[in-house]
N, C-alpha and C positions, 0 to 999 in steps of 0.2 A: 197512552200507557200510564198506569198508576205506579206509585212508588214501589210497591211490592214487585211488580213485573220488572221495573227498572233495576232493582237490586238483584233479582234472579238473573236478568240478562247479563249484568256485569260479572256475576259469579260464574256463569257459563263461559263467558268470553275469557275470563282469567284462566280457567282450567283448560280451555282450548289452546290458549297461548302456552301454558305450561306443557301440555302434551306435545305441541309443536316444537317447543324448546328441547324436550327430552329426545324427540325423534331427530332433531338437528344434531344434538351432541352425539347420539348413537351413530348417525350417518357420518359425521366428521371423524369419529373414532374408527369406524369401519374402513373409511377411505384411507386414513393414514396407515392403519394396520395392514391393509391389503397391499398398498404400494411398498411399504417397508418389509412386508412378509413376516411381521412379528406382532403378537398380542401384548407383549410385556410392557410396551410403552404406554398403551392405553390404560392398563391396570395401575401403573405407577402414577399417571396423571390423576386418575380417579381417587386413589388413596391419598395423595398429597393434597388435593383440593378439599376433600372431605375433612381431613385432619385439620387443615388451617382454618376452614370455615366454621367447624364445630367449636374450635378454640375461640375464635372471634365472636361467635354467637353467644357463648357462655359468659364472656366478659364484656360484651358490646355495650351494655348499659353504663358501666363505669367509664369506659372510654368516651362514649358519646356525651355524657354529662360533664366530663372534664373538659372536653373540647368546646362545649357550648357555654362553659362558665356558669353552669346551673348549680344552685345551692338549695339544699332541703329546707323546708319551712314547717313550722308547727301550726296546728289548728288555731291557736290563739293569735298567731300573726296574721292569718288570712281566713277568718271564720266564714265569710260568705263563699269564698272559693271552695273551701272544704265542704260546706253544706251542699253546694251544687254538685260537686264530684261524688259525694256520698249518695245523694238522691239518684243521680244518673246511674251509678254503679249498682244500686239496689234494683232499679228498674231493668237494667241490662242483665242482672244476675251475675255480676262480676265481683271479685274481691276488690276492696278499696285499694287503688294504686297509691304509691308514694307520690307526693307532690313536690315539685321543685320550681324555683323562681329564677328567671334570668333577668337581671337588671339591665334593661335595654328599652329604648323608646319605641322601637319598631313593634307593632302588634303581631305576634306570631306564637306558635305553639307546636309541640310534637309529643309523641308517645314512643317509648322504647321499652326494652326488657325482653327476656327470653320466653316468657309465658305470662299468663294472666296473674299468677301468684307472685311474680317478680316484676310487675309492670311499673312504669314510671310515666307520669304526665308532667311535662314542663311547659310553663307559660311565661311570656315576658311581662314585665311591669307595664309596658306600653299597651298590651292587650287588655289588662285589667283597667287601665285608665280610660281607654277609648271606647270600649264596648259596653252596651247596656246589659242587663242581666240576661235577657232572652237571647241576645247575640252571643254572650259568653257561654250560655248553655248549649247553643248550636255548635260552637267550636269544640267544647269539651265532649259533646256527644260524638262528634266526628273522631276525636282522638280515642275515646273509649271504644268506638266501633273498630278502629284499627286493632285494638287489643282483643276484642271479642271475635273478630274475623280471623285471628291468628296471622296477621300480616307479617309479624316479625319472623314467624316460622317460614312462611312462603318466601319472604325476602332472603332468608338463609339458604333455602333450596335453590333459588335463582342464582345467588352468589356462588354456590357450589358449581352449578352448571356453567356459569361464565368462567369460573376458575379452571374447570376441566378443559374448556375450549381454548383458553389462553395458553395453558400448559401444553396441550396437544399441538397447538400451532407452533410454539417455540421449540418443542422437542422435535417436531417434524422438520422444521427448517434446519435445525442444527444437524440432525442425522442425515438429511438429504444433501446438505451442502458440505458438511465436514466429515460425516461418518462413513460407515461401511457401504451404504448405498451408493455413495459417490465412487468408491473404489470398484464396486461391482460394475457400475456403469462404464467405468474406464475400460474394463476388459471387453465390454460389449460395444464400445464406441462412444465418441464424444457427444453425438447427437442425443443419445438417451440421457446422458448426464444433464445436458442443457434443458431438455424437456422437464426433467425431474426438478431442476432448480426453479424453473418458471412456475411449475405447479406449487412448489414449496413456498415461493414468494407470494403467489396469489392467495394460498391458504393462510399464510401468516397475516396478511392484511385483511382479507375479507371475512374470515371466520370470527375473529374477535369483534369486528365491527357489527356483524349480524347478531352476534350474541348480545352485545350491548344494546342494540336497537330492540331486541326481544325483551331484554330485562326492563328497559324503560317503558315499553308498551304494557307490560304486566303491572309496573308501578302506577301508570296512569289509570288503569282499570281498577286497581285497589283504591285509588283516591276517589274515583267516582262511586265505588261501592261504599266507601266510608261515608261519603256525603249522603247517599241514599239511606244507609243504615242509621246514620245520626239523625236524619229527619224522621225516621220511624221511631227512634228512641224518644225524641221530644214531642212528636206528633205535630211539629210546627216547622216546616221547611223554610219559612220566611226568616226565622231567626238566624239560621246558618247563611242563607243567601245575603241577608243584610250585613252580616259580619264579614263575609268574603268581599263585599263591595267596599266596606270601610278599610279592610286590610289592603286591598289592591290600590286604593287611592292614597295610602299613607306614603310619604316620600322618604321616611327615615331609613337609613342603611342599618342592618344588623351588625353591630361591632364585632361579634364573634362568628360572623358568617364564614362557613367553611364548605368547600366543594364536596368533601366527603360526607357532610351532614345535610346538605341542602334538600335532598329528597325526603328527609324525615319531616320537615316542617309542613304546616298546613298550606303555606304559601312560599314561593321562591323568595329566600331572604336577600337575594341580590337585586335591589331595586334598579329600574332603568335598563335592565338587560333582557326584558321580555320582548320577543319578536313574534311576528305573525306568519312568517313563511312556512310552507309545508315542510321544507327541509329542516328548519329549526325545530318544528314540532316533533319530528322523529326522535330528537335527542333531548326532549323535555321529560323530566320525571313526573311533572304534574300537568294535567290538562289546563288550558288557559282559564283564569278565574272567571272571565266573562262567560265562557261556555258552561262552567259549573253553576254559575248563578242562573243562567237560562234553564239548565236542566232541572235545577231544584224548583224553580217557579213553574215549570211546566208539568210537574208531577202532582198527582192527586193522592191523598191519603184516605 
């Protein structure tokens, strides 16, 4: 498979996952509405989730940059970094993003922002110190691909869907256990109430868990797509592959590492916590770096 086919395959899989996610949310909402005999709860959950997610999407870059301790820099401070980002942005047909620096020894980077016109690329000082120019181009092409592929928008859609499922599960449990459904079942017999509570508990636990697994599966596919798109941008997959190898071998911990931001970075910022079991991989936001390197080196341009 060449790298064009690899990128197209990852795009198709992402949209299939999203379609499955939409169907899962609709099915969960229908099940809860059917059992409770009311559509109003579903609409409340949808409106609340969209409102909260749109608000966080609009201001997400400011929050992310603050939590990451990233500081804006000027072209005169990092002229080579600016030149690389400018050249890649022109090649990709993207506006020049703002550039931020994180003073940290761990080599890492991320992109954020609500759209291409408000995008940000942040890199650590460790990344600039340890990578060659072609490796740095590979990492930056990956981050610009996230911007070009509208991954921030897709992430927001996924967050909305997860939020709907979590709200549905909580509302369903509260209404089934404490609300009118419980009183209605009392009139029809205690057995119906017990069955209702069991269903509510199962839904409360399983639905958010499945939603989170779907969210992370989409995130992993977007990372693979950004790798493939970045390789197409530089026309040199080895640059990114070599960079990922160096990043994976670096022992430094990211001082500003945060669970809420870990999925944004090109590599897991929590060193020493990578595991190989299939169960652990279900809950990873990134594919293992070794698999990404193999995928890059097996592609042809």
